[in-house]
C-alpha positions, 0 to 999 in steps of 0.5 A: 840953140837949147841946150843937154848938161851931162854930168859936169858939161853943157853941150847946145843940141837940138837932137838926141837919138835914144837907142832902145833897149838898155838905154830908153829901156831896162836891157835886163828886166824887159827881154829876160823876161821876154825870152823865158816866154819865148822858150815857153812857146817854143816848147809848143813845137819841140819839145825844150829839153835842157840841151835846146834851152842852153844851145838857145840862151848862149847863140843869143847871149842871155842866161835867165837863170843866172839873169845876165846878158852878154852885152857883147852879144846877139841879143844886145848887139844884133838885129831881130831878123839875125836874133830869128836865124839863131833861133831857128839854126837852133831848132835845126840841131836839134833836128827839125827841117830848115823850113819847119824851123823857121815856120816856126820861129814865125809863128812862135815870134807872132805870139812873144813878141806881139803887144800883149807880151811886150805890155807885161815884160816892157820896163822903162830905164830910170830916168828915161821919161824925165828926160824926153820930156824935159828935153820936150819941153825946151824944144829938144825934138827926141828919136829912137834908132833901133835894130828891133822892128820899127812896129814893136818899138813903137808900141814899147814907146806907147806902153811906157809912155814915150809916145807924146814926146819922141818925133820920130822911131827908126827900126831896122827894118826902116833901111837898107842898112842896120847899126851901126851903119849910119842909115839909121841917123840919117832917116831920122835927121832927114826925115826932122831937118836936122843935122847929124853933125848938131845931134846927139846920140845916146846909147848902150852898146858898143854897137850905138858908139860905132851908129854915132861915130860912123853918122858923123854925131856931134857926142857919143853918150855911152849909158853903163849897164850890160858893157862894163864903164871901162869898155864903153869909153874907149868907144864913146865921148862921154859915159854915164851910170844912168838917164838921170846923168842927163839933164 
């Protein structure tokens, strides 16, 4: 069986499962740009007052002017549908009828989360493409498990040039239960003919760590960034500073 090296240790595996945002993608560079566009787009349907902007940022756990993202917040840990509901609630608090608030979020989402905006905003994390290429050359399968939509994740992987090196992408809408339930890992292993107990999961949040634990993977690797190394170390087996620590 092929091996990977993480820091100073070696592990046998034939499947590495990656989270998307914050792991294969540079979380801050990608999502600060996208949420900024979202706020601009909402203004066409609901005046973007300072209080509404602040409410949306706090609801999602992102602070654009400070270029900060809360690693324990909904944007980092939640599903796309949970984030949409929070944005709709912010509009409801501004006086929009609930059904109209939901319609605005749907319309804006199609505009902002579509391929054109994503293409301008999506940035690969340092070492991501190099690692995916290296794993593929050694016969190690790779997959993506994300709480984003599967279709959007596929677009993101295509934009950063990762598609040829990824065997399967599974989103929150691909399974009955999103992270941290084991459904994503179970689907990936079943589809690729792998065993979770011989697989490795790489992510950047506690939600990813819980996914790996719940699915019984062999090893969980945490990429520090929006969550501090000390906190990640309480939940994962190994903490790294970037994907460049995996060879």
